[in-house]
Structure formats: structure tokens, C-alpha cells
All heavy atoms as an XYZ file, in Angstrom:
989
protein
N       0.799     -1.203      0.037
C       0.030      0.020      0.028
C       0.814      1.220     -0.073
O       1.960      1.305      0.560
C      -0.882      0.059      1.168
C      -1.835     -1.124      1.237
S      -2.856     -1.346     -0.178
C      -4.475     -1.019      0.477
N       0.392      2.312     -0.669
C       1.176      3.434     -0.810
C       0.249      4.628     -0.015
O      -1.040      4.401     -0.017
C       1.327      3.891     -2.160
N       0.991      5.561      0.553
C       0.210      6.666      1.216
C       0.505      7.994      0.539
O       1.698      8.273      0.071
C       0.765      6.690      2.586
C       0.416      5.418      3.381
N       1.204      4.372      3.355
C      -0.561      5.084      4.152
C       0.713      3.532      4.145
N      -0.413      3.853      4.628
N      -0.557      8.734      0.302
C      -0.390     10.113     -0.217
C      -1.100     11.077      0.644
O      -2.129     10.911      1.212
C      -1.118     10.105     -1.569
C      -0.294      9.358     -2.724
C      -0.303      8.017     -2.775
C       0.541     10.116     -3.538
C       0.464      7.382     -3.716
C       1.362      9.409     -4.516
C       1.338      8.050     -4.608
N      -0.405     12.333      0.677
C      -0.764     13.495      1.427
C      -1.433     14.536      0.544
O      -0.762     15.028     -0.350
C       0.339     13.993      2.277
N      -2.574     15.059      0.920
C      -3.059     16.204      0.109
C      -2.687     17.276      0.711
O      -2.670     17.566      1.981
C      -4.677     16.131      0.018
C      -5.175     17.155     -0.750
C      -6.778     17.079     -0.910
O      -7.507     16.601     -0.072
N      -7.279     17.436     -2.146
N      -2.172     18.388     -0.044
C      -1.726     19.709      0.418
C      -2.683     20.797      0.137
O      -3.242     20.746     -1.072
C      -0.357     19.963     -0.166
C       0.723     18.798     -0.088
C       1.949     19.235     -0.938
C       0.990     18.472      1.391
N      -2.841     21.795      1.004
C      -3.580     22.948      0.628
C      -2.675     23.856     -0.117
O      -1.559     23.670     -0.397
C      -4.238     23.598      1.870
C      -3.320     24.214      2.804
O      -2.031     24.349      2.608
O      -3.627     24.513      3.939
N      -3.185     25.214     -0.323
C      -2.466     26.177     -1.048
C      -1.138     26.596     -0.423
O      -0.391     27.264     -0.962
C      -3.330     27.280     -1.402
C      -4.494     27.053     -2.301
O      -4.248     26.110     -3.147
N      -5.447     27.721     -2.293
N      -1.128     26.477      0.986
C       0.147     26.806      1.827
C       1.057     25.565      1.933
O       1.896     25.556      2.897
C      -0.235     27.315      3.114
C      -0.993     28.659      2.928
O      -0.509     29.650      2.076
N      -2.238     28.695      3.489
N       0.805     24.469      1.305
C       1.600     23.233      1.444
C       1.351     22.567      2.825
O       2.228     21.817      3.213
C       2.982     23.430      1.043
C       3.272     23.351     -0.384
O       2.436     23.009     -1.189
N       4.382     23.799     -0.760
N       0.216     22.758      3.389
C      -0.121     22.101      4.725
C      -1.026     20.844      4.343
O      -1.919     20.865      3.532
C      -0.848     23.075      5.577
C      -1.312     22.435      6.918
C       0.017     24.268      5.959
N      -0.673     19.814      5.025
C      -1.309     18.639      4.806
C      -2.720     18.568      5.435
O      -2.891     18.915      6.579
C      -0.563     17.269      5.563
C      -1.256     16.083      5.332
C       0.798     17.237      4.868
N      -3.735     18.235      4.544
C      -5.145     18.361      5.001
C      -5.736     16.817      5.149
O      -6.581     16.734      5.895
C      -6.016     19.027      3.999
O      -5.840     18.505      2.816
C      -5.571     20.484      3.947
N      -5.096     15.927      4.471
C      -5.539     14.516      4.632
C      -4.411     13.599      4.093
O      -3.664     13.998      3.270
C      -6.834     14.166      3.968
C      -6.818     14.094      2.545
C      -8.218     13.720      1.904
O      -8.825     12.771      2.435
N      -8.647     14.361      0.742
N      -4.444     12.483      4.557
C      -3.553     11.327      4.076
C      -4.352     10.241      3.836
O      -5.219      9.746      4.531
C      -2.501     11.023      5.110
C      -1.556      9.925      4.643
C      -1.633     12.234      5.548
N      -4.203      9.643      2.609
C      -4.971      8.340      2.131
C      -4.143      7.216      1.706
O      -2.898      7.504      1.422
C      -5.997      8.788      1.033
C      -5.087      9.105     -0.229
C      -6.896      9.897      1.442
C      -6.152      9.347     -1.585
N      -4.729      6.082      1.644
C      -3.933      4.821      1.238
C      -4.442      4.626     -0.283
O      -5.576      4.628     -0.488
C      -4.324      3.754      2.229
C      -3.581      2.450      1.753
C      -3.865      3.901      3.587
N      -3.363      4.293     -1.091
C      -3.748      3.975     -2.402
C      -3.091      2.549     -2.662
O      -1.897      2.366     -2.353
C      -2.978      5.066     -3.265
C      -3.162      4.636     -4.798
C      -3.582      6.317     -3.097
N      -3.807      1.748     -3.365
C      -3.418      0.428     -3.685
C      -2.083      0.539     -4.556
O      -2.029      1.291     -5.503
N      -1.130     -0.368     -4.376
C       0.132     -0.315     -5.256
C      -0.271     -0.506     -6.692
O       0.629      0.099     -7.479
C       0.954     -1.438     -4.669
C       1.642     -1.132     -3.269
O       1.594      0.064     -2.857
N       2.137     -2.129     -2.631
N      -1.186     -1.086     -7.064
C      -1.516     -1.392     -8.508
C      -1.806     -0.015     -9.079
O      -1.613      0.031    -10.290
C      -2.719     -2.215     -8.643
C      -4.092     -1.718     -8.017
O      -3.899     -1.416     -6.793
N      -5.057     -1.910     -8.580
N      -2.211      1.041     -8.513
C      -2.461      2.299     -9.072
C      -1.201      3.124     -9.335
O      -1.294      4.062    -10.106
C      -3.370      3.232     -8.074
C      -4.664      2.540     -7.701
C      -5.634      2.433     -9.039
O      -5.422      3.105    -10.044
O      -6.477      1.708     -8.915
N      -0.109      2.501     -8.836
C       1.276      3.188     -9.016
C       2.105      2.548    -10.183
O       3.190      2.984    -10.454
C       2.026      3.253     -7.788
C       1.684      4.353     -6.760
C       0.319      4.116     -6.188
C       2.919      4.307     -5.656
N       1.656      1.446    -10.698
C       2.421      0.731    -11.612
C       2.283      1.136    -13.025
O       1.202      1.420    -13.419
C       1.917     -0.829    -11.550
C       2.172     -1.563    -10.214
C       1.488     -2.957    -10.306
C       3.493     -1.534     -9.721
N       3.541      1.334    -13.652
C       3.582      1.692    -15.016
C       3.453      0.432    -15.843
O       3.270     -0.715    -15.320
C       4.836      2.494    -15.291
C       6.054      1.825    -15.133
O       6.148      0.532    -14.987
O       7.118      2.401    -15.204
N       3.533      0.593    -17.258
C       3.438     -0.542    -18.190
C       4.538     -1.653    -17.914
O       4.281     -2.815    -18.233
C       3.554     -0.129    -19.497
N       5.616     -1.211    -17.326
C       6.746     -2.205    -16.983
C       6.702     -2.809    -15.587
O       7.560     -3.652    -15.068
C       8.093     -1.599    -17.182
C       8.435     -1.129    -18.543
O       8.040     -1.935    -19.508
N       8.940      0.080    -18.817
N       5.568     -2.647    -14.863
C       5.364     -2.984    -13.378
C       6.137     -2.224    -12.411
O       6.285     -2.693    -11.260
N       6.729     -1.123    -12.757
C       7.441     -0.303    -11.821
C       6.526      0.778    -11.141
O       5.735      1.374    -11.890
C       8.497      0.493    -12.483
C       9.591     -0.426    -13.190
C      10.385     -1.280    -12.128
O      10.774     -0.831    -11.171
N      10.453     -2.522    -12.400
N       6.788      0.939     -9.858
C       5.939      2.017     -9.149
C       6.442      3.304     -9.478
O       7.639      3.549     -9.397
C       5.888      1.655     -7.608
C       5.201      0.476     -7.089
C       5.157      0.339     -5.648
O       5.488      1.297     -4.836
O       4.662     -0.700     -5.181
N       5.580      4.250     -9.702
C       5.910      5.536     -9.993
C       4.910      6.551     -9.287
O       3.578      6.434     -9.294
C       5.724      5.777    -11.572
C       6.760      5.022    -12.351
C       6.908      5.327    -13.785
N       6.467      6.717    -14.122
C       5.771      6.967    -15.181
N       5.328      6.007    -16.035
N       5.513      8.131    -15.614
N       5.563      7.467     -8.481
C       4.809      8.351     -7.646
C       3.768      9.198     -8.576
O       2.696      9.271     -8.133
C       5.719      9.275     -6.869
C       4.998     10.354     -6.055
C       5.962     11.326     -5.477
O       7.169     11.409     -5.818
O       5.447     12.084     -4.576
N       4.161      9.595     -9.705
C       3.378     10.474    -10.511
C       2.016      9.711    -10.902
O       0.942     10.430    -11.075
C       4.029     10.985    -11.692
C       4.499     10.097    -12.725
C       6.117      9.576    -12.371
O       6.523      9.806    -11.193
O       6.639      9.075    -13.328
N       2.017      8.463    -11.027
C       0.771      7.766    -11.329
C      -0.161      7.725    -10.018
O      -1.390      7.841    -10.213
C       1.195      6.186    -11.766
C       1.867      6.116    -13.072
C       2.251      4.749    -13.359
C       1.068      6.776    -14.204
N       0.389      7.586     -8.931
C      -0.360      7.716     -7.715
C      -0.955      9.116     -7.514
O      -2.039      9.227     -7.181
N      -0.248     10.098     -7.825
C      -0.537     11.386     -7.727
C      -1.775     11.727     -8.678
O      -2.865     12.359     -8.404
C       0.476     12.449     -8.017
C       1.416     12.467     -6.909
C      -0.044     13.847     -8.302
C       2.766     13.286     -7.127
N      -1.608     11.159    -10.026
C      -2.740     11.430    -10.917
C      -3.949     10.646    -10.498
O      -5.061     11.206    -10.615
C      -2.204     10.812    -12.324
N      -3.871      9.571     -9.979
C      -4.962      8.692     -9.279
C      -5.723      9.470     -8.267
O      -6.926      9.777     -8.235
C      -4.561      7.321     -8.747
C      -5.579      6.534     -7.959
C      -6.487      5.946     -8.766
C      -5.665      6.623     -6.597
C      -7.517      5.155     -8.142
C      -6.626      5.875     -5.980
C      -7.593      5.173     -6.788
N      -4.949     10.071     -7.288
C      -5.531     10.894     -6.312
C      -6.219     12.258     -6.830
O      -7.305     12.527     -6.455
C      -4.432     11.393     -5.412
S      -3.662     10.036     -4.311
N      -5.588     12.737     -7.862
C      -6.162     14.010     -8.500
C      -7.460     13.638     -9.085
O      -8.397     14.440     -9.140
C      -5.176     14.584     -9.310
C      -4.084     15.285     -8.580
C      -2.912     15.879     -9.598
O      -2.696     15.361    -10.629
N      -2.205     16.903     -9.106
N      -7.526     12.495     -9.849
C      -8.841     12.084    -10.428
C      -9.847     11.906     -9.379
O     -11.142     12.281     -9.724
C      -8.641     10.716    -11.233
C      -7.983     10.953    -12.524
C      -8.047      9.696    -13.449
N      -7.566      8.423    -12.769
C      -6.408      7.986    -12.666
N      -5.380      8.868    -13.255
N      -6.080      6.892    -12.087
N      -9.597     11.471     -8.231
C     -10.589     11.225     -7.233
C     -10.982     12.529     -6.502
O     -12.122     12.693     -6.104
C     -10.132     10.118     -6.174
C      -9.966      8.675     -6.617
C      -9.453      7.931     -5.532
C     -11.359      8.197     -7.108
N     -10.006     13.263     -6.158
C     -10.257     14.406     -5.142
C      -9.813     15.726     -5.756
O     -10.116     16.748     -5.065
C      -9.532     14.118     -3.875
C      -9.854     12.813     -3.134
C      -8.961     11.724     -3.192
C     -11.098     12.743     -2.464
C      -9.280     10.641     -2.527
C     -11.366     11.498     -1.893
C     -10.444     10.412     -1.924
N      -8.900     15.802     -6.864
C      -8.462     17.019     -7.242
C      -7.351     17.469     -6.253
O      -6.965     16.748     -5.398
N      -6.764     18.661     -6.415
C      -5.745     19.178     -5.466
C      -4.379     18.789     -5.755
O      -4.048     18.043     -6.760
N      -3.483     19.006     -4.861
C      -2.138     18.829     -4.873
C      -1.689     17.747     -3.970
O      -2.210     17.735     -2.767
C      -1.261     20.026     -4.491
C       0.002     19.995     -4.609
O       0.619     19.160     -5.293
N       0.809     20.895     -4.040
N      -0.925     16.764     -4.409
C      -0.687     15.455     -3.601
C       0.854     15.252     -3.713
O       1.525     15.368     -4.688
C      -1.303     14.266     -4.224
C      -2.805     14.438     -3.991
C      -3.785     15.006     -4.872
C      -3.675     13.933     -3.025
N      -5.041     15.034     -4.427
C      -4.942     14.280     -3.237
C      -3.354     13.137     -1.802
C      -6.096     13.838     -2.369
C      -4.327     12.782     -1.040
C      -5.777     13.177     -1.147
N       1.395     14.630     -2.649
C       2.654     14.129     -2.485
C       2.639     12.756     -1.870
O       1.879     12.594     -0.919
C       3.651     15.120     -1.747
C       3.926     16.448     -2.276
C       4.890     16.421     -3.366
C       5.116     17.666     -4.073
N       5.924     17.493     -5.314
N       3.517     11.880     -2.192
C       3.537     10.570     -1.679
C       4.364     10.681     -0.339
O       5.264     11.472     -0.259
C       4.371      9.573     -2.460
C       4.341      8.175     -2.038
C       4.754      7.047     -2.964
O       5.240      7.448     -4.044
N       4.552      5.917     -2.693
N       3.931      9.930      0.625
C       4.537      9.954      1.855
C       4.785      8.455      2.315
O       4.133      7.576      1.740
C       3.722     10.582      2.944
O       4.417     10.720      4.297
C       2.321      9.926      3.330
N       5.743      8.263      3.237
C       6.128      6.879      3.488
C       5.877      6.547      5.019
O       6.363      7.204      5.904
C       7.494      6.535      3.226
O       7.991      5.369      3.706
N       4.987      5.518      5.269
C       4.824      5.165      6.604
C       6.039      4.656      7.293
O       6.206      4.676      8.518
C       3.723      4.004      6.521
C       3.175      3.643      8.012
C       2.229      4.422      8.449
C       3.557      2.470      8.434
C       1.632      4.083      9.761
C       3.010      2.057      9.718
C       2.057      2.909     10.321
O       1.585      2.677     11.598
N       6.982      4.211      6.471
C       8.213      3.672      6.882
C       9.305      4.757      7.023
O      10.614      4.501      7.136
C       8.785      2.495      6.247
C       7.795      1.236      6.279
O       7.238      1.049      7.486
N       7.463      0.651      5.300
N       9.023      5.997      6.684
C       9.898      7.200      6.590
C      11.068      7.064      5.539
O      12.061      7.509      5.658
C      10.508      7.388      7.954
C       9.637      7.455      9.187
N       8.960      8.500      9.398
C       9.205      6.494     10.039
C       8.172      8.321     10.562
N       8.268      7.038     10.827
N      10.626      6.214      4.444
C      11.495      6.011      3.353
C      11.781      7.224      2.407
O      12.789      7.333      1.653
C      11.240      4.855      2.501
C      11.326      3.500      3.430
O      12.097      3.434      4.326
N      10.505      2.507      2.975
N      10.751      8.120      2.389
C      10.873      9.262      1.580
C      10.454     10.533      2.352
O       9.522     10.334      3.242
C      10.130      9.242      0.169
C       8.591      8.914      0.500
C      10.673      8.045     -0.714
C       7.762      8.965     -0.692
N      11.008     11.570      2.003
C      10.459     12.960      2.580
C      10.594     12.928      4.077
O       9.769     13.518      4.810
C       9.041     13.273      2.033
C       9.100     13.333      0.545
C       7.975     14.010     -0.052
N       8.157     14.193     -1.431
C       7.695     13.502     -2.249
N       6.895     12.480     -2.155
N       8.001     13.779     -3.699
N      11.695     12.335      4.575
C      11.986     12.361      5.942
C      11.099     11.628      6.991
O      11.625     10.894      7.958
C      12.248     13.722      6.491
C      13.272     14.579      5.734
C      14.685     13.998      6.028
C      15.724     14.968      5.483
N      16.983     14.411      5.315
N       9.761     11.829      6.783
C       8.818     11.198      7.828
C       7.524     11.079      7.131
O       7.238     11.673      6.100
C       8.737     12.085      9.057
C       8.020     13.519      8.836
C       8.203     14.311     10.157
N       9.477     14.389     10.763
C      10.455     14.977     10.374
N      10.394     15.883      9.274
N      11.608     15.145     11.077
N       6.631     10.385      7.865
C       5.189     10.182      7.451
C       4.574     11.488      7.659
O       4.593     12.113      8.685
C       4.523      9.031      8.244
C       3.201      8.619      7.862
C       2.963      8.048      6.715
C       2.130      9.093      8.597
C       1.640      7.584      6.267
C       0.805      8.657      8.207
C       0.591      7.962      7.127
O      -0.623      7.678      6.685
N       3.714     11.971      6.747
C       2.962     13.215      6.781
C       1.794     13.025      7.602
O       1.070     12.107      7.571
C       2.508     13.589      5.410
N       1.611     13.965      8.535
C       0.392     13.961      9.472
C      -0.368     15.153      9.018
O       0.198     16.218      8.549
N      -1.674     15.172      9.355
C      -2.481     16.308      9.185
C      -1.977     17.513      9.944
O      -1.553     17.394     11.081
C      -3.884     16.033      9.483
C      -4.386     14.973      8.527
C      -4.842     17.339      9.561
C      -5.896     14.557      9.089
N      -1.760     18.622      9.301
C      -1.198     19.853      9.954
C       0.272     19.988      9.681
O       0.861     21.000      9.966
N       0.964     18.907      9.223
C       2.400     18.954      8.808
C       2.442     19.694      7.578
O       1.401     19.976      6.830
C       2.987     17.624      8.517
C       3.351     16.848      9.798
C       2.608     16.831     10.892
C       4.358     16.023      9.761
C       2.826     16.023     12.044
C       4.862     15.307     10.998
C       3.913     15.241     11.982
O       4.325     14.526     13.125
N       3.645     20.314      7.258
C       3.762     21.036      5.945
C       4.806     20.366      5.114
O       5.648     19.780      5.584
C       4.196     22.497      6.253
O       5.329     22.657      6.883
N       4.687     20.583      3.758
C       5.652     20.076      2.833
C       6.535     21.139      2.646
O       6.117     22.150      2.120
C       4.859     19.552      1.597
C       5.862     19.162      0.622
C       6.635     17.994      0.762
C       6.034     19.857     -0.648
C       7.668     17.657     -0.203
C       6.913     19.477     -1.564
C       7.794     18.343     -1.298
O       8.817     18.055     -2.339
N       7.879     20.911      2.805
C       8.904     21.983      2.546
C       9.489     21.469      1.203
O      10.202     20.510      1.114
C       9.912     21.956      3.619
C      10.999     22.969      3.410
O      11.649     23.079      2.347
N      11.143     23.950      4.363
N       9.254     22.343      0.232
C       9.698     21.877     -1.226
C      11.229     21.916     -1.339
O      11.865     21.061     -1.916
C       9.013     22.807     -2.219
C       9.168     22.307     -3.543
C       8.399     23.030     -4.610
O       7.401     23.808     -4.150
O       8.602     22.954     -5.793
N      11.839     22.831     -0.757
C      13.296     22.908     -0.810
C      13.918     21.814     -0.136
O      14.966     21.316     -0.569
C      13.810     24.295     -0.321
O      13.638     24.320      1.002
N      13.306     21.258      0.882
C      13.970     20.106      1.575
C      13.449     18.789      1.085
O      13.894     17.687      1.422
C      13.708     20.192      3.096
C      14.287     21.316      3.904
C      13.861     21.230      5.350
C      15.791     21.392      3.683
N      12.347     18.800      0.296
C      11.514     17.654     -0.196
C      11.276     16.822      1.095
O      11.552     15.704      1.082
C      12.281     16.892     -1.195
C      11.376     15.733     -1.859
O      10.161     16.004     -1.905
O      11.952     14.660     -2.323
N      10.633     17.511      2.116
C      10.345     16.792      3.239
C       9.069     17.263      3.947
O       8.768     18.490      3.799
C      11.548     17.061      4.248
N       8.575     16.367      4.802
C       7.332     16.836      5.537
C       7.738     17.183      6.820
O       8.690     16.567      7.525
C       6.347     15.604      5.683
C       5.615     15.363      4.431
C       5.827     14.268      3.639
C       4.583     16.180      3.977
C       5.167     13.988      2.473
C       3.886     16.043      2.797
C       4.203     14.754      2.052
N       7.360     18.444      7.339
C       7.839     19.048      8.554
C       6.580     19.179      9.519
O       5.644     19.644      9.106
C       8.479     20.442      8.179
C       8.904     21.220      9.524
C       9.549     20.312      7.193
N       6.877     18.580     10.706
C       5.784     18.758     11.782
C       5.650     20.239     12.036
O       6.533     21.157     11.895
C       6.409     18.011     12.983
C       7.839     17.953     12.788
C       8.145     18.139     11.319
N       4.434     20.494     12.691
C       4.183     21.853     13.064
C       5.267     22.478     13.996
O       5.815     21.614     14.921
C       2.819     21.899     13.872
C       2.151     20.676     13.281
C       3.356     19.728     12.956
N       5.529     23.657     14.025
C       6.638     24.372     14.853
C       6.115     24.312     16.333
O       5.177     24.979     16.604
C       6.856     25.783     14.426
C       8.067     26.407     14.981
C       8.368     27.716     14.385
C       9.668     28.372     14.936
N       9.941     29.564     14.260
N       6.789     23.675     17.217
C       6.342     23.641     18.553
C       6.377     24.892     19.407
O       5.572     25.034     20.141
C       7.098     22.522     19.153
C       8.469     22.574     18.366
C       8.049     22.887     17.110
N       7.459     25.752     19.167
C       7.760     26.947     19.870
C       8.208     28.053     18.978
O       9.033     27.687     18.013
C       8.668     26.694     20.901
C       8.097     25.692     22.121
C       8.381     24.402     22.129
C       7.237     26.074     23.054
C       7.994     23.620     23.062
C       6.583     25.243     23.996
C       7.040     24.022     23.958
N       7.959     29.260     19.254
C       8.451     30.262     18.340
C       9.883     30.484     18.320
O      10.395     30.682     17.199
C       7.862     31.714     19.005
O       6.473     31.678     19.023
C       8.354     32.849     18.068
N      10.681     30.002     19.355
C      12.089     30.194     19.320
C      12.763     29.044     18.672
O      14.031     29.196     18.342
C      12.600     30.284     20.876
O      12.277     29.030     21.416
N      12.241     28.069     18.257
C      12.777     26.911     17.685
C      13.063     27.253     16.254
O      12.429     27.930     15.552
C      11.885     25.677     17.877
C      11.951     25.080     19.397
C      11.959     25.945     20.386
C      11.901     23.883     19.773
N      11.936     25.130     21.558
C      11.835     23.871     21.178
C      11.743     22.574     19.111
C      11.737     22.643     21.957
C      11.597     21.451     19.817
C      11.666     21.447     21.215
N      14.211     26.613     15.554
C      14.508     26.793     14.322
C      14.391     25.397     13.477
O      14.760     24.428     14.126
C      15.849     27.354     14.191
O      16.855     26.678     14.783
C      15.838     28.853     14.764
N      14.238     25.603     12.244
C      14.169     24.373     11.479
C      15.634     23.902     11.072
O      16.404     24.642     10.713
C      13.374     24.650     10.121
C      13.165     23.446      9.176
C      12.387     22.368      9.924
C      12.457     23.901      7.806
N      15.800     22.564     11.375
C      17.019     21.899     10.958
C      16.941     21.492      9.500
O      16.121     20.586      9.287
C      17.326     20.790     11.917
C      18.564     20.056     11.559
O      18.998     19.795     10.557
N      19.272     19.718     12.712
N      17.711     21.983      8.673
C      17.631     21.597      7.193
C      18.108     20.275      6.895
O      17.780     19.789      5.814
C      18.305     22.676      6.437
C      17.586     23.902      6.457
O      16.297     24.014      6.495
N      18.261     25.114      6.209
N      18.783     19.653      7.747
C      19.213     18.262      7.471
C      18.178     17.307      7.997
O      17.975     16.332      7.287
C      20.527     18.045      8.360
O      21.661     19.000      7.935
C      21.168     16.742      8.128
N      17.632     17.440      9.112
C      16.701     16.512      9.677
C      15.113     16.877      9.287
O      14.350     16.071      9.466
C      16.758     16.284     11.127
O      16.477     17.650     11.806
C      18.239     15.892     11.567
N      14.908     18.162      8.925
C      13.571     18.671      8.698
C      12.746     18.586     10.060
O      11.605     18.440      9.995
C      12.975     18.061      7.517
N      13.452     18.761     11.164
C      12.916     18.835     12.445
C      13.206     20.157     13.101
O      13.986     20.880     12.511
C      13.436     17.709     13.336
O      13.184     16.402     12.808
N      12.401     20.563     14.192
C      12.677     21.666     14.833
C      13.690     21.569     15.984
O      13.647     20.491     16.789
C      11.305     22.210     15.499
C      10.348     22.399     14.326
C       9.351     21.625     13.842
C      10.394     23.667     13.503
N       8.669     22.316     12.764
C       9.225     23.509     12.523
C      11.086     24.876     13.366
C       8.976     24.536     11.602
C      10.761     25.729     12.431
C       9.793     25.560     11.553
N      14.580     22.450     16.137
C      15.600     22.377     17.175
C      15.414     23.546     18.140
O      15.154     24.730     17.875
C      17.112     22.426     16.676
C      17.456     21.323     15.838
O      16.900     20.194     15.916
O      18.330     21.409     15.000
N      15.540     23.226     19.322
C      15.358     24.222     20.457
C      16.694     25.112     20.476
O      17.739     24.644     19.956
C      15.264     23.529     21.756
N      16.592     26.338     20.941
C      17.861     27.097     20.971
C      19.012     26.462     21.791
O      20.175     26.790     21.452
C      17.306     28.413     21.663
C      15.945     28.345     21.419
C      15.414     27.012     21.472
N      18.677     25.765     22.759
C      19.712     24.966     23.481
C      19.304     23.471     23.515
O      18.189     23.068     23.557
C      19.874     25.521     24.993
O      18.608     25.386     25.663
C      20.214     26.925     24.921
N      20.300     22.656     23.496
C      20.013     21.247     23.604
C      19.521     20.654     24.866
O      19.903     21.277     25.891
C      21.282     20.349     23.194
N      18.514     19.821     24.763
C      18.110     19.183     26.015
C      19.079     18.426     26.791
O      19.913     17.689     26.112
C      16.815     18.291     25.747
C      16.208     17.785     27.059
S      14.614     16.807     26.602
C      15.297     15.348     25.667
N      19.161     18.567     28.045
C      20.261     17.617     28.819
C      20.071     16.273     28.506
O      18.934     15.640     28.314
C      19.793     17.998     30.341
C      19.249     19.326     30.247
C      18.452     19.304     28.950
N      21.240     15.710     28.320
C      21.367     14.240     28.008
C      21.804     13.435     29.213
O      22.826     12.830     29.193
C      22.185     14.094     26.799
C      22.160     12.632     26.297
O      21.242     11.783     26.619
O      23.109     12.234     25.656
N      20.940     13.522     30.394
C      21.315     12.839     31.540
C      20.446     11.745     32.067
O      20.412     11.269     33.185
C      21.489     13.916     32.641
C      20.244     14.755     32.900
O      19.183     14.422     32.305
O      20.307     15.657     33.720
N      19.586     11.386     31.102
C      18.527     10.326     31.344
C      17.293     10.764     32.081
O      16.376     10.026     32.455
N      17.188     12.153     32.485
C      16.111     12.596     33.221
C      15.145     13.175     32.187
O      15.406     13.312     30.978
C      16.571     13.663     34.173
C      17.488     13.176     35.324
C      17.957     14.206     36.285
C      18.870     13.541     37.317
N      19.444     14.646     38.087
N      13.910     13.592     32.579
C      12.841     14.077     31.845
C      12.681     15.493     32.011
O      12.542     15.947     33.129
C      11.538     13.248     32.129
C      11.635     11.878     31.614
C      12.094     10.902     32.517
C      11.303     11.462     30.352
C      12.302      9.527     32.208
C      11.459     10.106     29.970
C      11.816      9.059     30.941
N      12.676     16.256     30.840
C      12.556     17.693     30.854
C      11.452     18.115     29.924
O      10.998     17.477     29.077
C      13.835     18.228     30.318
C      15.070     18.102     31.231
C      15.821     16.963     31.113
C      15.540     19.051     32.038
C      16.915     16.625     31.970
C      16.551     18.772     32.926
C      17.278     17.683     32.877
O      18.325     17.523     33.680
N      11.056     19.381     30.088
C      10.046     19.967     29.115
C      10.659     21.358     28.855
O      11.381     22.048     29.588
C       8.688     20.056     29.765
C       8.446     20.701     31.059
N       8.798     20.281     32.238
C       8.080     22.109     31.251
C       8.511     21.228     33.080
N       8.151     22.345     32.599
N      10.231     21.980     27.735
C      10.697     23.233     27.239
C       9.757     24.325     27.942
O       8.574     24.192     27.861
C      10.669     23.256     25.781
C      11.135     24.590     25.241
C      10.378     25.500     24.690
C      12.511     25.027     25.183
N      11.084     26.540     24.343
C      12.555     26.334     24.560
C      13.641     24.448     25.539
C      13.660     27.052     24.401
C      14.838     25.291     25.433
C      14.757     26.572     24.821
N      10.460     25.398     28.351
C       9.715     26.567     28.797
C      10.085     27.751     27.920
O      11.148     28.189     27.956
C       9.981     26.933     30.336
C       9.276     28.042     30.691
C       9.481     25.617     31.178
N       9.129     28.137     27.100
C       9.442     29.100     26.026
C       9.749     30.603     26.711
O      10.736     31.183     26.239
C       8.256     29.356     25.135
C       8.375     30.269     24.032
C       9.392     29.801     23.022
O       9.898     28.686     22.959
O       9.711     30.711     21.994
N       9.160     30.804     27.744
C       9.390     32.216     28.476
C      10.812     32.253     28.943
O      11.396     33.431     28.851
C       8.292     32.352     29.618
C       6.995     32.482     29.241
C       6.282     31.100     28.975
O       6.764     30.057     29.324
O       5.316     31.063     28.048
N      11.449     31.260     29.374
C      12.714     31.275     29.911
C      13.687     30.706     28.797
O      15.094     30.728     29.090
C      12.997     30.680     31.122
O      12.582     29.268     31.074
N      13.395     30.274     27.696
C      14.064     29.696     26.739
C      15.075     28.542     27.228
O      16.279     28.680     27.235
C      14.905     30.723     25.903
C      14.139     31.708     25.207
C      14.960     32.757     24.520
C      13.086     31.123     24.283
N      14.415     27.722     28.113
C      15.205     26.691     28.881
C      14.526     25.364     29.055
O      13.202     25.323     28.926
C      15.657     27.182     30.163
O      14.551     27.506     30.916
N      15.269     24.316     29.222
C      14.630     23.062     29.569
C      14.563     23.095     31.146
O      15.527     23.371     31.801
C      15.630     21.912     29.170
C      15.669     21.851     27.545
C      16.668     22.192     26.893
C      14.663     21.286     26.782
N      16.362     22.076     25.501
C      15.231     21.373     25.478
C      13.509     20.649     26.981
C      14.463     20.886     24.403
C      12.846     20.007     26.018
C      13.162     20.317     24.656
N      13.417     22.522     31.613
C      13.233     22.413     33.045
C      12.946     21.054     33.307
O      12.098     20.374     32.733
C      12.038     23.405     33.475
C      11.610     23.064     34.917
C      12.375     24.832     33.150
N      13.460     20.497     34.453
C      13.365     19.261     34.937
C      11.728     18.938     35.279
O      11.261     19.804     35.978
C      14.229     18.895     36.141
C      14.267     17.419     36.664
C      14.809     16.552     35.596
C      15.092     17.468     38.023
N      11.333     17.907     34.843
C       9.926     17.610     35.186
C       9.776     17.340     36.689
O      10.708     16.753     37.360
C       9.388     16.306     34.448
C       9.136     16.592     33.062
O       9.121     17.757     32.602
N       8.869     15.466     32.256
N       8.681     17.707     37.260
C       8.526     17.606     38.752
C       8.334     16.165     39.115
O       8.874     15.701     40.067
C       7.309     18.432     39.199
C       7.362     19.924     39.087
O       8.544     20.392     39.204
O       6.287     20.563     39.012
N       7.697     15.472     38.261
C       7.457     14.011     38.485
C       8.183     13.202     37.375
O       7.973     13.608     36.229
C       5.929     13.664     38.478
C       5.815     12.135     38.673
C       5.170     14.491     39.490
N       9.024     12.298     37.937
C       9.795     11.515     36.897
C       9.124     10.096     36.705
O       8.670      9.621     37.655
C      11.305     11.316     37.290
C      12.015     12.492     37.456
C      12.329     13.149     36.194
O      12.854     12.436     35.285
N      12.026     14.400     35.981
N       8.911      9.715     35.488
C       8.316      8.374     35.291
C       9.178      7.263     35.962
O      10.395      7.366     36.123
C       8.368      8.221     33.780
C       8.656      9.476     33.203
C       9.304     10.264     34.259
N       8.533      6.274     36.349
C       9.229      5.140     37.096
C       9.449      3.915     36.130
O       8.739      3.899     35.159
C       8.413      4.578     38.334
O       7.033      4.219     38.057
C       8.479      5.683     39.417
């Protein structure tokens, strides 16, 4: 099965659908994304990009509300905080400072631009 994400005019994912692999096969039996896109457009119209449940293409599986970044050819999750910046290698958002790597659990506090140790640690 193949998965395709529909994009709005701002390249934001509005839905993700499953398409049978047979819809992607060319005359030589090879899967081609453009055939899947054409199939989706016949059914629903609009702009479509293939996404991979196994993260094999476009960095990650597209979720509703994610955006498609054309220059990175990647689906990017919504920006979690104003201060975070897009990492062009991973297509993920990076905090201004790295989270401590000490095995404890932290959460980001935007007002202080810092990681704060959780009051309750999972057991």
C-alpha cells in the first residue's frame, strides 16, 4: 500500500490516504509516484505528494497539519515553539539549546528559553 498526502495552497497536509500499489504501476510493473498522484487527483483534485509510513521518503510520514517543505523535499511537523528553528538536515525543529542528556525528563519553557526538569519522573 502507498500513502499520499493532500496539500492545501500553503503546502499544509489536509488529509492522508492509502492507495493500492496497483495504481502506481507503469507498463513495466514499476511503481511511479506520478501515477499515484494522478490517481488521487482524479478522485479528489488538488495537490498531492507521496509519503512513507516507514519514513523512506520525505524524512517522515506526513500527518495532518504537517507542511511540505519543497526545498527540503520533506514533511515538517508543526513548529512547537516560536524560538525553535528548522534543522535543514533532519527537517525537524531544534530548540535554541540542547536538552540535557542525563537520562532525566525535561520539558521546554518558552518564556525562559530553557529546559526544566519535570516535577514527577516516570518510574
